[in-house]
C-alpha positions as CSV (number, residue, x, y, z in Angstrom):
1,M,73.2,88.3,90.8
2,S,74.6,91.8,90.4
3,L,78.3,92.4,90.8
4,R,77.7,94.2,94.1
5,E,75.9,91.1,95.4
6,W,78.7,88.8,94.2
7,I,81.3,90.9,96.0
8,I,79.2,91.0,99.2
9,D,78.9,87.2,99.1
10,Y,82.7,86.9,98.4
11,A,83.6,89.2,101.4
12,Q,81.2,87.2,103.7
13,G,82.8,84.0,102.5
14,C,86.2,85.3,103.5
15,L,84.9,85.9,107.0
16,D,83.1,82.6,107.5
17,G,85.8,80.4,106.0
18,Q,84.4,79.6,102.6
19,V,87.3,81.5,101.1
20,V,90.7,80.6,102.3
21,A,92.0,84.0,103.6
22,C,94.7,85.4,105.8
23,Q,94.0,87.9,108.5
24,K,94.6,91.0,106.4
25,H,92.5,89.5,103.5
26,K,89.7,89.1,106.0
27,W,90.2,92.7,107.2
28,A,89.9,93.9,103.6
29,A,86.6,92.0,103.3
30,Q,85.4,93.4,106.6
31,R,86.3,96.9,105.4
32,F,84.2,96.4,102.2
33,L,81.2,95.2,104.1
34,R,81.5,98.1,106.5
35,D,81.7,100.6,103.7
36,I,78.6,99.1,102.0
37,E,76.6,99.6,105.2
38,R,77.5,103.3,105.4
39,E,77.8,104.2,101.7
40,G,76.4,107.5,100.5
41,T,76.2,109.0,104.0
42,D,77.6,112.4,105.0
43,A,80.3,110.6,107.0
44,F,81.1,108.4,104.0
45,P,80.2,110.1,100.8
46,F,81.1,107.2,98.4
47,V,78.8,104.8,96.6
48,F,79.6,101.5,94.8
49,D,78.9,101.8,91.0
50,D,78.4,98.4,89.6
51,A,78.7,99.6,86.0
52,K,82.1,101.2,86.5
53,A,83.4,98.2,88.3
54,A,82.1,95.9,85.6
55,R,83.5,98.1,82.8
56,F,87.1,97.4,84.0
57,L,86.5,93.7,84.4
58,F,85.0,93.6,80.9
59,W,88.1,95.3,79.6
60,M,90.4,92.8,81.3
61,S,88.4,89.9,79.8
62,Q,89.1,91.2,76.2
63,F,92.7,90.2,76.5
64,R,94.4,86.9,76.3
65,H,96.9,85.2,78.6
66,T,100.4,85.8,77.1
67,K,102.2,82.9,78.8
68,G,101.7,79.8,80.9
69,K,99.2,76.9,80.5
70,L,96.4,79.3,79.6
71,Q,98.4,81.1,76.9
72,G,96.1,82.3,74.1
73,Q,92.9,81.9,76.1
74,R,90.9,84.9,77.1
75,I,91.4,86.2,80.7
76,D,88.6,85.2,83.0
77,P,89.2,87.3,86.1
78,H,89.9,85.2,89.2
79,P,87.7,86.0,92.2
80,I,90.6,87.8,93.9
81,Q,91.1,90.0,90.8
82,V,87.3,90.7,90.7
83,F,87.3,91.7,94.4
84,V,90.5,93.9,94.1
85,F,89.6,95.7,90.9
86,A,85.9,96.0,91.4
87,N,86.8,97.9,94.6
88,I,89.4,100.1,92.9
89,Y,87.1,101.0,90.0
90,G,83.6,100.6,91.5
91,W,83.8,103.1,94.4
92,V,83.1,106.7,93.4
93,H,82.1,109.9,95.2
94,R,78.4,110.3,95.4
95,D,78.4,114.0,94.2
96,T,81.3,114.2,91.7
97,G,81.4,110.6,90.3
98,L,85.1,110.7,90.6
99,R,86.8,107.6,91.9
100,R,87.3,107.1,95.6
101,F,90.6,105.2,95.6
102,R,93.6,107.2,94.4
103,K,96.1,104.6,95.7
104,A,96.1,100.9,95.7
105,Y,98.4,98.3,97.3
106,W,98.2,94.6,96.6
107,Q,100.8,92.2,98.0
108,V,100.5,88.6,96.7
109,G,102.9,85.7,96.0
110,R,104.8,85.1,92.8
111,K,103.0,83.7,89.8
112,N,99.6,85.2,90.8
113,A,99.1,87.3,87.7
114,K,100.7,90.5,89.1
115,S,102.1,91.6,85.7
116,Q,98.9,90.6,83.9
117,S,96.8,92.7,86.3
118,L,99.0,95.7,86.2
119,A,99.1,95.5,82.4
120,C,95.3,95.6,82.2
121,V,95.3,98.6,84.6
122,G,97.9,100.4,82.4
123,S,96.0,100.0,79.1
124,Y,92.7,100.8,80.7
125,E,93.9,104.1,82.2
126,A,95.4,105.1,78.9
127,M,92.8,103.9,76.5
128,A,89.4,103.3,78.2
129,M,89.2,105.3,81.4
130,G,87.9,108.3,79.4
131,E,90.6,110.7,80.4
132,N,92.3,112.8,77.7
133,M,96.1,113.0,77.4
134,S,96.6,110.5,80.1
135,E,100.2,109.7,81.0
136,V,100.7,106.2,82.4
137,Y,104.1,105.3,83.8
138,V,105.5,101.9,84.9
139,G,108.1,102.8,87.5
140,A,111.1,100.9,88.7
141,T,114.7,101.4,89.7
142,K,116.0,99.2,86.9
143,A,115.0,99.7,83.2
144,E,114.7,95.9,82.9
145,Q,112.1,95.7,85.7
146,S,110.1,98.7,84.4
147,R,109.9,97.0,81.0
148,I,108.3,93.8,82.3
149,V,104.8,95.3,82.7
150,W,105.3,97.6,79.7
151,N,106.1,94.5,77.6
152,E,103.1,92.7,79.0
153,I,100.8,95.6,78.0
154,K,102.3,95.5,74.5
155,A,101.8,91.8,74.2
156,Q,98.2,92.0,75.5
157,L,97.3,94.7,73.0
158,A,98.9,92.8,70.2
159,G,96.7,89.8,71.0
160,C,93.5,91.8,71.0
161,A,92.0,92.0,67.4
162,D,89.4,94.6,68.5
163,L,92.2,97.1,69.3
164,K,94.1,96.7,66.1
165,G,94.9,100.1,64.6
166,K,93.8,102.0,67.7
167,Y,97.2,102.3,69.2
168,R,100.8,102.5,68.1
169,V,104.2,101.7,69.5
170,A,107.0,104.3,68.9
171,Y,110.1,105.6,70.7
172,G,109.5,103.5,73.8
173,K,105.9,104.6,74.2
174,I,102.6,102.9,73.6
175,E,100.4,105.7,72.2
176,H,96.6,106.1,72.0
177,P,96.1,108.7,69.2
178,K,92.4,109.2,69.9
179,S,92.9,110.5,73.4
180,G,96.5,111.7,73.1
181,S,97.5,109.3,75.9
182,F,100.6,107.1,76.2
183,I,102.2,104.4,78.3
184,A,105.9,104.6,79.1
185,A,108.5,102.9,81.3
186,L,110.3,105.0,83.9
187,S,113.4,103.9,85.7
188,K,116.1,105.5,87.8
189,D,119.1,103.8,86.1
190,A,118.0,105.1,82.7
191,G,117.8,108.6,84.1
192,K,114.2,108.9,83.3
193,T,112.9,110.4,86.5
194,G,112.3,113.9,85.1
195,D,110.1,116.7,86.3
196,G,107.0,117.9,84.6
197,L,105.1,114.6,84.5
198,N,101.3,114.8,84.4
199,V,100.6,111.4,85.7
200,Q,97.1,109.8,85.3
201,C,98.3,106.4,86.5
202,G,101.6,105.4,88.1
203,I,102.4,101.7,88.3
204,I,105.0,100.1,90.6
205,D,105.8,96.5,90.1
206,E,107.8,94.6,92.9
207,Y,108.2,97.7,95.1
208,H,110.1,95.5,97.7
209,A,113.1,95.8,95.4
210,H,113.3,99.6,95.6
211,E,116.0,100.8,97.9
212,T,114.4,104.3,98.2
213,S,111.0,105.8,97.5
214,E,112.4,108.1,94.8
215,I,110.5,106.7,91.8
216,Y,107.3,106.4,93.8
217,D,107.6,109.9,95.0
218,V,108.2,111.3,91.5
219,L,105.1,109.6,90.3
220,V,102.9,110.7,93.2
221,S,104.1,114.3,92.8
222,G,103.1,114.2,89.1
223,T,99.5,113.3,89.9
224,G,98.6,116.7,91.3
225,A,97.0,118.2,88.1
226,R,94.7,115.2,87.5
227,S,91.1,115.0,88.8
228,Q,91.2,111.3,89.5
229,P,94.7,109.8,89.3
230,L,95.7,106.3,90.4
231,M,98.9,105.0,92.0
232,V,99.1,101.2,92.0
233,I,101.6,99.0,93.8
234,I,101.6,95.2,93.3
235,T,104.5,93.4,94.9
236,T,105.6,90.3,96.7
237,A,107.3,90.5,100.1
238,G,111.0,91.0,100.3
239,F,114.1,90.5,102.4
240,D,115.3,94.0,103.3
241,L,113.0,95.6,105.9
242,S,114.9,98.9,105.6
243,H,113.5,99.4,102.1
244,P,110.4,101.7,101.8
245,C,108.0,98.9,100.7
246,Y,108.2,97.4,104.2
247,S,109.4,100.2,106.4
248,V,106.8,102.6,105.2
249,E,104.1,101.2,102.9
250,Y,103.5,97.7,104.2
251,R,103.4,98.9,107.8
252,Y,101.1,101.8,106.9
253,V,98.6,99.8,104.8
254,S,98.5,97.1,107.5
255,Q,97.3,99.8,109.9
256,I,94.7,101.0,107.3
257,L,93.2,97.5,107.2
258,D,93.4,96.8,111.0
259,P,89.9,97.6,112.4
260,D,91.5,98.3,115.8
261,S,93.9,100.8,114.4
262,P,93.1,104.6,114.6
263,I,94.6,105.0,111.1
264,E,92.0,105.5,108.3
265,N,92.5,106.4,104.7
266,D,89.3,106.2,102.6
267,E,91.3,106.9,99.4
268,Y,93.7,104.0,99.7
269,F,92.7,100.4,98.7
270,V,94.6,97.6,100.3
271,M,94.8,93.9,99.8
272,V,97.5,91.7,101.4
273,N,97.6,87.9,100.7
274,E,100.2,86.3,103.0
275,L,100.6,83.5,105.4
276,D,99.7,84.3,108.9
277,K,102.2,84.3,111.7
278,D,101.6,80.8,113.1
279,D,101.0,79.0,109.7
280,D,103.1,76.0,108.9
281,I,104.7,76.4,105.4
282,K,104.5,72.6,105.0
283,D,100.7,72.7,105.4
284,E,99.3,72.9,101.8
285,T,95.9,74.1,103.1
286,V,97.3,77.5,104.0
287,W,99.2,78.1,100.7
288,E,96.1,79.7,99.1
289,K,96.3,82.6,101.6
290,A,99.4,83.9,99.8
291,N,98.6,82.3,96.4
292,P,94.9,82.7,95.6
293,I,95.4,82.3,91.9
294,L,98.3,79.9,91.8
295,C,96.5,77.5,94.1
296,S,93.4,77.5,92.0
297,Y,94.8,74.8,89.7
298,E,96.9,71.6,90.4
299,E,99.9,72.7,88.3
300,G,100.2,75.7,90.6
301,R,100.2,73.6,93.7
302,A,102.7,71.2,92.2
303,F,105.0,74.2,91.5
304,L,104.8,75.2,95.2
305,R,105.5,71.6,96.3
306,N,108.7,71.6,94.2
307,E,109.8,75.0,95.5
308,L,109.3,73.9,99.1
309,K,111.2,70.7,98.6
310,A,114.1,72.6,97.1
311,A,114.0,75.1,100.0
312,L,114.0,72.3,102.6
313,D,116.9,70.5,100.8
314,V,119.0,73.6,100.3
315,P,118.6,76.1,103.2
316,E,119.9,78.9,101.1
317,K,116.7,78.7,99.0
318,M,114.4,79.1,102.0
319,R,114.6,82.9,102.1
320,N,113.3,83.1,98.5
321,F,110.6,80.5,99.1
322,L,109.3,82.5,102.2
323,T,109.3,85.9,100.5
324,K,108.3,85.0,96.9
325,N,106.0,82.0,97.4
326,M,104.6,82.4,100.9
327,N,104.8,86.2,100.8
328,I,106.4,86.5,104.2
329,W,108.8,89.4,105.0
330,V,112.2,88.1,105.9
331,D,115.0,90.5,107.0
332,Q,118.0,88.8,105.6
333,K,120.1,89.7,102.6
334,D,122.0,87.5,100.1
335,N,124.5,85.6,102.3
336,G,123.1,87.6,105.2
337,Y,125.0,86.9,108.4
338,M,122.2,87.3,111.0
339,P,118.4,86.5,110.9
340,L,117.1,89.9,112.0
341,D,114.0,88.4,113.7
342,K,116.2,86.4,116.0
343,W,118.4,89.4,116.7
344,R,115.5,91.6,117.5
345,A,114.1,89.0,119.8
346,C,117.2,89.4,122.0
347,G,116.5,93.0,122.6
348,T,115.2,94.5,125.8
349,D,114.0,97.9,126.9
350,E,114.8,97.2,130.5
351,T,117.7,99.0,132.2
352,L,120.4,96.5,132.8
353,D,122.5,96.8,136.0
354,L,126.0,96.1,134.8
355,G,127.8,98.1,137.6
356,G,131.0,96.4,138.7
357,R,130.9,93.7,136.0
358,E,133.8,92.7,133.9
359,C,133.7,93.4,130.2
360,Y,135.7,93.1,127.0
361,V,135.9,96.1,124.6
362,G,136.0,95.7,120.9
363,V,137.2,98.5,118.7
364,D,136.8,99.0,114.9
365,L,138.6,102.3,114.0
366,S,137.9,102.0,110.3
367,T,138.9,105.2,108.5
368,K,138.8,108.6,110.1
369,I,136.1,110.0,107.8
370,D,133.6,107.1,108.4
371,L,131.9,105.4,111.2
372,T,134.2,104.3,114.1
373,S,132.7,101.9,116.6
374,V,133.2,100.6,120.1
375,A,131.5,97.5,121.5
376,F,131.3,96.3,125.2
377,E,130.6,92.7,125.9
378,F,129.7,91.4,129.4
379,P,129.9,87.6,130.0
380,L,127.3,86.9,132.7
381,G,128.8,83.6,133.7
382,D,125.7,81.5,132.8
383,G,126.1,81.3,129.1
384,R,124.6,84.7,128.3
385,Y,126.2,87.9,127.2
386,V,125.1,91.5,127.4
387,V,126.4,93.6,124.5
388,K,126.4,97.4,124.1
389,H,127.7,99.7,121.4
390,H,128.6,103.3,120.6
391,S,129.8,104.9,117.3
392,F,131.5,108.1,116.3
393,M,131.2,110.1,113.0
394,P,132.8,113.4,111.9
395,E,130.2,116.2,112.1
396,D,131.4,117.8,108.9
397,T,130.8,114.7,106.8
398,M,127.6,113.6,108.5
399,A,125.2,115.3,106.0
400,A,126.9,113.7,103.0
401,K,127.0,110.3,104.7
402,R,123.3,110.6,105.6
403,R,122.5,111.0,101.9
404,T,124.7,108.2,100.6
405,D,124.0,105.7,103.4
406,K,120.3,106.6,103.5
407,V,120.1,106.3,107.3
408,P,119.2,109.0,110.0
409,Y,122.6,109.6,111.5
410,D,121.4,113.0,112.8
411,L,118.6,111.4,114.6
412,W,120.9,108.8,116.1
413,V,123.1,111.5,117.4
414,Q,120.2,113.2,119.1
415,Q,119.2,109.9,120.6
416,G,122.7,109.3,121.9
417,W,123.7,106.2,119.9
418,I,126.3,108.1,117.9
419,T,128.7,110.9,118.9
420,A,129.3,113.6,116.3
421,T,133.0,114.6,116.6
422,D,134.3,118.1,115.6
423,G,135.7,118.6,112.2
424,A,136.0,116.4,109.1
425,V,137.8,113.4,110.7
426,V,137.3,111.3,113.8
427,D,139.9,112.2,116.4
428,Y,140.7,108.8,118.1
429,R,141.1,110.7,121.4
430,Y,137.2,110.8,121.5
431,I,137.2,107.0,121.6
432,Q,139.8,106.8,124.3
433,A,137.9,109.4,126.4
434,Y,134.6,107.5,125.9
435,I,136.0,104.2,127.0
436,R,137.5,105.8,130.1
437,E,134.3,107.6,130.9
438,M,132.1,104.4,130.6
439,E,134.5,102.6,132.9
440,R,134.4,105.5,135.5
441,K,130.7,106.3,135.2
442,H,129.4,102.7,135.4
443,G,132.1,101.0,137.4
444,W,132.8,98.5,134.6
445,V,135.9,96.5,134.9
446,I,137.6,96.4,131.5
447,K,139.6,93.3,131.2
448,E,140.9,93.8,127.6
449,I,140.5,96.1,124.7
450,C,140.4,94.1,121.5
451,Y,141.3,95.9,118.3
452,D,141.8,95.5,114.6
453,P,145.5,96.5,114.1
454,Y,144.7,98.4,110.9
455,N,145.2,102.1,111.6
456,A,145.4,101.4,115.3
457,T,149.1,101.5,116.3
458,Q,149.1,104.8,118.0
459,F,145.7,104.2,119.6
460,A,146.9,100.9,121.1
461,Q,150.1,102.4,122.4
462,E,148.4,105.3,124.1
463,M,145.7,103.1,125.7
464,E,148.4,100.6,126.9
465,A,150.3,103.4,128.4
466,E,147.2,104.2,130.5
467,G,147.3,100.6,131.9
468,Y,144.8,98.9,129.6
469,V,145.4,95.4,128.4
470,M,145.5,95.7,124.6
471,V,144.9,92.6,122.4
472,E,145.4,92.6,118.7
473,I,142.7,90.7,116.8
474,R,144.1,89.7,113.4
475,Q,141.4,90.0,110.7
476,G,141.7,86.6,109.2
477,V,139.4,83.6,108.9
478,R,141.5,81.5,111.3
479,T,140.9,84.1,114.1
480,L,137.4,85.3,113.3
481,S,135.5,82.2,112.0
482,E,134.7,80.6,115.4
483,P,133.7,83.8,117.2
484,T,131.6,84.9,114.2
485,K,129.8,81.5,114.2
486,N,129.5,81.5,118.0
487,L,128.0,84.9,118.2
488,R,125.2,83.9,115.7
489,E,124.6,80.7,117.7
490,L,124.2,82.7,120.9
491,V,121.6,85.0,119.2
492,L,119.7,82.0,117.7
493,S,119.5,80.4,121.2
494,G,118.5,83.7,122.9
495,R,121.7,84.1,124.9
496,I,122.6,87.5,123.7
497,V,121.0,90.5,125.4
498,H,121.1,94.0,123.8
499,D,119.4,97.3,124.4
500,N,117.6,97.6,121.0
501,D,120.4,99.9,119.7
502,P,119.2,100.9,116.2
503,V,122.7,101.6,114.9
504,L,123.9,98.1,115.9
505,T,120.7,96.5,114.6
506,W,121.1,98.4,111.3
507,A,124.7,97.3,111.0
508,M,123.7,93.7,111.8
509,S,121.2,93.8,109.0
510,N,123.9,94.9,106.6
511,A,126.4,92.2,107.5
512,V,127.0,89.5,104.9
513,E,129.4,86.5,105.3
514,R,131.8,84.7,103.1
515,A,133.0,81.1,103.6
516,D,136.0,79.2,102.5
517,H,136.0,75.6,101.2
518,N,136.4,74.3,104.8
519,G,133.2,76.0,106.0
520,N,135.1,78.8,107.9
521,I,133.3,82.1,107.8
522,M,133.9,85.8,108.5
523,L,132.1,89.0,107.7
524,D,132.6,90.1,104.1
525,K,133.5,93.8,104.3
526,A,134.2,93.9,100.5
527,H,130.6,92.9,99.7
528,S,128.7,94.6,102.5
529,T,127.2,97.5,100.6
530,E,126.4,99.3,103.8
531,R,128.3,99.8,107.0
532,I,129.1,97.0,109.4
533,D,131.6,98.7,111.7
534,P,129.5,98.2,114.9
535,V,129.3,94.4,114.2
536,A,133.0,94.2,113.4
537,A,133.7,95.9,116.8
538,L,131.4,93.4,118.6
539,I,133.1,90.4,117.0
540,N,136.5,91.7,118.0
541,A,135.3,91.8,121.6
542,H,133.7,88.4,121.3
543,V,137.0,86.8,120.2
544,R,138.2,87.1,123.7
545,A,134.9,87.2,125.7
546,M,133.8,83.8,124.5
547,R,137.1,82.2,125.6
548,V,136.8,83.5,129.1
549,E,133.1,82.4,129.2
550,E,134.1,78.9,128.2
551,V,136.5,78.7,131.1
552,D,133.8,80.1,133.5
553,L,131.2,77.6,132.3
554,N,133.6,74.7,132.7
555,A,134.4,75.9,136.3
556,H,130.6,76.0,137.0
557,I,130.2,72.5,135.7
558,L,133.2,71.1,137.7
559,S,131.9,72.7,140.9
560,D,128.4,71.4,140.3
561,D,127.3,75.0,140.5
562,F,126.0,75.4,137.0
563,S,122.3,76.1,136.2
564,F,120.8,77.5,132.9
């Protein structure tokens, strides 16, 4: 059987159930079969070259496992590796013979030979691809991370007797003297992101950990002078959906695979191995979807059983199990306060009629050069609350804050979620005027304005002079623990309603909590690396709103009027 025939059989097996595969894996198989049907046409000028695909797989098989139960044994490419890399290296342009795929993205669970696969790619591109003076870079934000694949390449080469004397390691580079090529690690924290790169192959390991696309962009921009460069990302899922791996790449490659999507990119290979939305993590029969290699031997399945048990016993471990082992994106940071999927589920795009309703206002004045936030909370009397928010930022500092905070403040101003105030500091009179305007414009009945007393003395005095009831919310765990817990419980039970405000959602994703030895919690401003002012304002309002709602609910119960 030729390699082409084997891959066709494998792809068909994904579609008919012989191969355990998630939806995106099936789409990748369907994409291959569709391309085979139209190969070499004017509309699709690419052909599958068995010899070129086999050449890479042969190269991979010349190395030995460097760790694990197979350490010292030759690599026998697993079917998923054969499918992925035969696609990447087998498809070429019918006229030029140059490779079709210039980019590749493979998302797969931990311990599925990610580093091993990338190492084989790196050494092949530098030493066997046939390109002279190839520059191969392993990119990461941290030097330690960039060295993982680089060290794996070094270890694989050291274990291959046939390559002895054909390469050298010097000054942080693995050099191939015959072709003038080299392999180097590239990281942001080491300051090695320089211009002038001539990239034949860029490798990104664990892209989910990159806060920005800076390293990726540097490598892509360095490929322009090459005739057939390759950018490869292999990653697990992560737990910060604002990072570019999810917010840009994963969403884009998912569209490339989806046969119903209008998005097409014939030069981008994609494979995603993940659990499907309705899969039960306790069902061992679905684990192979995210772990095609790990689940191919009993020790691998035993490892997953132990990881699952630990995650079920210690809830704090569940996030890592879902992202690293089941390859499911989870939007929750270390000690994250709010599960973002639950928060988003409370959002609505419908216009809510709140005219004439009572509300509680929460204010977080912060410092005058940063984000200052106001939240409105409306108890509906049936156990639900509607929450709305608005923030203010000095116009003169916005550009700098946009760069440091890495969020589109300017866009949010255009959309009306933030007001840009004149000058370099926020004049609190803007906040006072905004509260009055919302009350007048919408007929809201403001019962109380709840504020953090820090920096707020004059603000409180002036608003009180206008007739508002001002309530000081002390920022200690005794005051804030119960409201902070209660707000999360309301979100988890679907009893918060919000208007999909992106600023409030962003702040909610930033919020982390700290707990004392008695289990009391509050938001941890000291360890929240990004802004949480809108959430702090909301919790200030909730301190008072939840008390009134409890009274209202009790009144409904006593009068036999309560329904929910």
